[in-house]
N, C-alpha and C positions, 0 to 999 in steps of 0.2 A: 386465466391470467392474460395479461396484455403483452403483446409483442411491441417493444419500444426500441426505436433507433437509439443506439448508445453513442455517447460523445467519442469522437475520434481522439486517439492519443497523439502525442507529439510526433511519433514515428510514422503513424498513418497519415498525418498531415503532410509530412515531408514527402512521402510517396505520392500523395495526391498532387502536390505542387509540381513534382517532376513531370507529371502527365498533363496537368491542366493549367499550370502557371499559378501565380500567387493570388489567393482570394482571402477575404476577411473571414475568419472563423466565427461560427455561431457561439454565443456566450452560453456555455452549459452550466456555469456555476457563478452566482453573483457574489462578488467579494464585498459583502456589506454586513458582516457580523458586528454586533455591538460588543462593548467591553464588559457589559453586565449580563449575567445569565440568571434566570430564576428557575426553580424546580417546578416542573409541571405536575409531577406525581411520582410515587414510588410503588413498584410492583413487587410483591413478595414471591420469593422462590418457594413453591408449594411443597417441595419434596425434602428429603432429609439432607441433601447435599447442597452446598452453595453454588451460585452460578460460576461456570467455567469459561463460557464464550458467549458473545452477543454480536448480532449482525443485522443491520437494516436491510430491507429489500433493495434490489439494485435497479428496478424499473420505476418510472414515475408513478405508476398506479399503486405499487406496493412499497414505496419508500417509507411509508409511515408504519409498516409492519416490522416489528423487531423480533428476531428469533433468539431464543436463549437456550443454552444447553447447561446441564448441571452435573454434579459429581455422581448422581444416582443413575445417569444414563438417559434422562428424559430430554426431549426436545419440545419446547413450548413456543407458540407464536402469540404475540400480543399486538393489539391495535392501539397505537399511541394517539390516535385522533379522538378516541372515545373520552368522554369527560371524566377527569379525575376529581374526586370529592376531597376537599380539605379535611372534612370531618371523618372520612372513612378510614378504616385501617388499611394497611398494606395488603392484607389478604383480600379485603373487599375490593380494592382496586384491581387486584389480580383477577378476581372473578368477573369484574365488570369489563375488563379489557381483553381477556383471554379469547383467542380465536380457536385454538385447538392445542392439544399436546398428546404425546405418545412416548412409549419406551423405545428409544432408538438402539441402545446397547445395554448390555448387562454390566457395564463398567462406565467410568467417567468419560464424558465427551469433551475433549480438550479444544476442538476447533470446529467451526461450521462455515460453509460458504454457499451462497445462492448461485444457481446456474440455470441455463436455458430459459431466460426471461422469467425467472422466479417461479417456474413450475416445479423445480426440483431443489433439494437441499442435500449437500454432501456433509457427512459427519466423520470426524476422526476420533478414535477412542483408545482407551487404555487396554481394550481387548485385542489390540494389535491389528485391527481391521479399519477400513474406510467403507462407509455405506452410502449408497445413493438412494434418496427417498423421493417418491412422488408425493407432493404435498396434498393434492386433492384427495388421493386415496389413502394417504398415510401408510404407504406400502413400500417396502424395500425392493428396488428394481435391480440392484447389483451390489455385490460385496467384493471389494478390492482386497485381495489377500496376498501377502508376501513379506511384510515386515515381521521382525522377530522381537519387537519392543513396542511400547506404547507409541501411538501416532500422535504427535504433538502439534503439527501445523499442516494446513492445506492452502493451495492457491490454484484457482482455475486459469486456463489459458485465456488471454484477453479477447480473442476472437473465435476460438473453437472450444465450445463448452464440453466437448467430449474428452478433452485432454486436461488432466489434473496432475499436479506435482504435490507430493507429500513428504514430510520430514518426520523422522522417528527417533525415539530414545535409543534405538539400536545403533545409532551413528550413521545411518544411511538416509538418502533421499531417493524417491522413486518416481518415475513417470508412468502414468496410466493412460491408456486410450480405450475408452468405453465402447468404441466401435469394433474392437477385436471380438471375434466370435469365440464363444466358450460354451461347451456342452456340459461342463461339470457344475453340480449344484450341491449345496450343503444340506444338512438335515432338515432345514426349514424350506427347502426347495427354492432357495435364493440363488440366482446366477452368480457364479464365482469368476472373477477376472484376475489374471496374473499381471504383474507389472511389465511394461514394455522395456524398461531399463531400470537398473538399480545401481546406485553409486555408493559403495560401502566405504566406511571410514573417511567420509568427506571432510571432516574437520580434525583428523588426527594430527598430532604434532610430533616432532622428533623426541620430545621429552615425555611422551605418553608412556604410562606404565606397561610393562610386558607381562604376559601370562606365562605359565610354565611351558607352554608349547611355542613360545616365542612370538606370539601374535599380540599386537597392540590392543589394549582394551578399547571398546567402542566409546565414542564421545557423542552425547546427545545432540541431535539437530533440533534446535528450538523454534526455528522459523524458516519458511521458504516463500519465495515470490516468483511468479511467472511474470517477467517484465514485459512492458508494452511493445518492445521491438519485435515480439512474437517468436523469438528464437533463444532468448537468454533467460537464465534462472539465477536468482540470488539466494544464497543460503547463509545461515548463521547458527552458531552452536553455543553450548554451555561452557566450552573449554576456554575460550578467549574472546576478544572483541573484534576478531577478524570477520569481515563480510567477504564471501567468495562469489565469483560470477562464472557461470558455466554456459557453454554453447550446446544446445540440445542436439545439434547436428554432429557433434563430436565430443562426447562426454569423458574421454580418457583422462584429460588433464584440465585443471582450472584455467580459465581465460585470463582473469586478473583478480586481484584481491586488494582490499583496503582496510585500514583500521585507524582509530583516533590518533595514535602516536606511531607514525610510520617508522621511526627510528628507535622505538622503545625496545627493551630487551624482554626476554622470556618472563622474568619475575614480575615485571610491571604489568604484563597483559594476562598473566596466568589465571587470576581469580576474577577477572572481569568479563564474564560471559554476556551474551546478548539475549534478551528476553523476547524481543519481537522486532519484525521488520514491517514497514508499510511504504506505499508509494502513492503519489498523487494520480489523478486521472490521466494526465499527459504522460506520465512515466518518466519525467525528467529527474525527479528527486526521489531518493530513498532515505527513510529515517530508520535509525536503529537505537533501541532502548538498551542501555548498557548497565551492568551491575556496579559501575562506578558512580551511580546516581546521576548520570548524564544521558541526554538524548542527542545523537549526532545526525546531522543532515548532510547527505552526499549528493553531488551532481553526477549522474551516471556517465556523463561525457567527460568528466574531469576527475576520475577516481584516483589518478596518480597523485593528486594534490591533497588527498585525505579529506576530512570533513570540512565543508564550507561554513558551517555554523554548529554551535553546541548550545544546549539548553539545560539549565540546572535549577534546582529549587525543590523538586520532589525527592522522594526516597524510593529507590528501586532495590528492595532487599529480598525479593523472591522472584522466581521465574514465572509467577502468575501475573505480575504487574506488566501491563501492556501499554503501548502508545499507538497513535494513529495520526498521520498527517491529513489535513483536510483535503477534499477533492480538488480545490483550487490552489493548493500548496501555500496558502496564506497563514495557516495556523497549525499548531501541533497540540493534540490533546493526549494527556497521559494520566494513568492511575498512579497511585502512590501507596507506600506501606504505612504512611502516617494517617490514613483515613480520608484524605482529600483527593480531588482531581485537579489537574493543572492545565491551563491553556496559555500557550506562548504565541506571540506574533513572530512569524518567521523572519521578517525583515527588521525586527527589533529584539534580538535575542538577549540583550543586556537588560531590558526592562523587566520589572517584576511581572510574573504571570498572573492571570486571573485565577483565583482559587475558589473551587466549588466545594462548599462545606455542608454536608448533610449525613454522609455515611458514618457508621459506627465501627467499621472494620477496614481492613486493607482493601483499597480500590484496585481491582484487577483488570478485567477486560473493558474496553471503551470502543465507541464507534460513532461515526458521523452519518447523518441522513444525507444521501447524495442529492436529493431533489427538494427537500424541505429545509431550506437554508437556515442555519441557526439552531437546528434540532440535533441534540446529541444524546447518547445513552452511556451510563456508567454502571458497572456492576461491582459487587463487594462481597466480602466474607460475612457481612451482616445479613446475608440472605435476601438482599433486595437488588433490583435493577431500577435506577432512577432516570427519569426523562427530564431533560433540561431544554429550555428555549431562551434564545437571546431576546432582549427587550425590543430590538429593532430587527425582526426577522426578515422583512421584505423591503425591497428598494423600488424606487421609480424605475420605469423602463429605460430611462436615459442612463447610459453607462458612465461610471465615474471616470475622472481623469486618470486615476491610478490604473484602472482596468485598461484604458486605452494605451497607457504607456507600456503595459506588459505586452499588448498586442503589437506595438511598434517593433519590438525586437524581432518579430518574424517577417517584417516587411522592409526591404531595402529601398533606398532612393526616394522617388517622388511620393510614393504611397506613405512612406514614413513621415515626410514633411507635412503631407495633407492631414494625417491623423494627429500630428503634434499641434498643428494650428487649431484643429477642432477641439483638442484638449484644452488649449489656452483660452479659446473663446468660451468654452463651457465654464471654466474656472472663473472667468470675469463675470459671467452672467449669474453665477451662483447656482447652477443647475446640477452640479455634480452631487452624487449620493452622499459624499462626505468630504470634508476638507483635507487637503494634503499639504505637506510642507515644502514641496518643490520637486523638480525633476530629479535632483540628486538623491532623493530618498530611495529610489528603486535601485540605485547603484550599490547600496549596502548589501543587496541580495546576491551580488556577483552574477548578473544575468548572463545567460548563454549567448554568445555571438553566433548568430545563425549564418550558415554558409549561403552563398548566392545560388539559389535553386530555381530555375525557370527555363523557358524554352529558348532555343538559340537566338531567335529574333529579338525577344524581349531582353535577353542578356546583353546583346549589343547596344540596345537603347539605354539600358541601365548603366552600362560602362561609360557611355558618353555623358550621361547626366550626373554620374556620381564618381568622378575621378578622385574626389577627396576620400572616398571609401575604398579605393582600390587596394590599399594595403591590407585592410581588415578582411576583405573578401578575395584576396589573391588566390588564384587557382594553381598553386604549386602542387607537385605530387605529394609533398608532405601534408599540405592543408587538405588535399583530397582524401588522404588516408585517414585523417582525423574527423572528417565530416560524417555526421550521422547518416546522411543519405548514402554515402559509400558503404556504410555497414550493411544497409538493406539491399543496395544495388551496386555492387562493386564495379568500378570501371574495368572493362575488358582488358585494357592495357596493363593493369596491375595484377590480373589473374589471381585475385584473392578468393578464398573459398569459404572461410568462416570469420566470425568477428574476432577471433583470437589474433588475427593479423593487424587489428586496429588498436590494440591495447598493449601496453608494455607492462609485464608482470612486475610489480614493485618488489624489491628485495627487502625482506623483513629479517631483522636480527633475531634469530631463534636461539 
């Protein structure tokens, strides 16, 4: 397997700019998806259970390999670059594209994730364990034991692959560090690792039913995310539509939380649980699929405002229906209980989504290929995984004007004007990858206003050149506290210790 440098998140970029000044980021994902998708082929689930989770490889070398887990506990890998035959059956396509498979658990595998440059895969199962697998050897290298219910969701740390967070039906989420020494082994001689921390009852509410012993009944954790700031975790559950955010350095209480209707009461939120969470490569946006048949998009730096966009049109009638935001945060892909998959443009939430029609059952897990732009995978209760390609998968090397406009948000002053001029020149020459309707189009996405982060010398120059922007980037103590850079590197004068000091916990009417 190949070791590949990974795209830096928004938060890593902030840290780098503090040390080295502002530099133009490398384009890790080209925003050039077409509105039309065609099915490349369908792969049959070869065993008795339908697919439960799918995931493309996370390195450039393996981004075409899709991993699939099923209800029978199998883990299978398929090569989506191999030729699909239009006349072949789904089973024949599975045989032609299959790389390998093995029994990972003696129970359903609900979630999978790639780690360590795609040399390992982690699986979450209904047998209440998480297993780490060496892909080449198809051998279990560690068993993470500690949950008392089915493990429903996994998320690796963005920069440290030895750290995993898991969410369980027992109502808890757990942190695991695979560097911890363990001498205990199970009957199969597999190394057993205990959790570093367990947060029980993470999504209990005041109206949760009580048992005879006076303890609140557990509420299932349906999804967890290790956020890109490297210290925060997002969790969601089956009990309501609330997304909670936690600081791994102090897990006693939630840092902040958000939901679609911040002022709604208990009855309005009670039966609208969340089926899945996802985030873009930069870590600025988090999407949440809700059982009210909507997908909500949150800005992690403006959680107190609730969702910035919502997307509807599909049907989310079971907790197996998932969604995923594209790596560049331009699109949202979702399964649906009506047998279709849906794709929305993030900056045009009111427009009708692209509908992918081929499945014969509820479309459940979905995923984007991070390096093969325009390639997606959808799985269904019809026992197939289908691979889709956009008709316009690749773009010229020249960046589009819309891509430049998104980069402008991270550059104050003269650099901003220079990039804007380049964007206008490119639009006049017709060299952009696709036409755009004007600069105001991006404003519908409510872009983040970046704080002024640079060296002292460059800061003085920028202040002289950009007096008109002084209000937006004013360095007041209040602005500093809300700055994403202060979350990562708090000013010594403020004496902040955790990110809880930078968020105000919204008051929810329970």
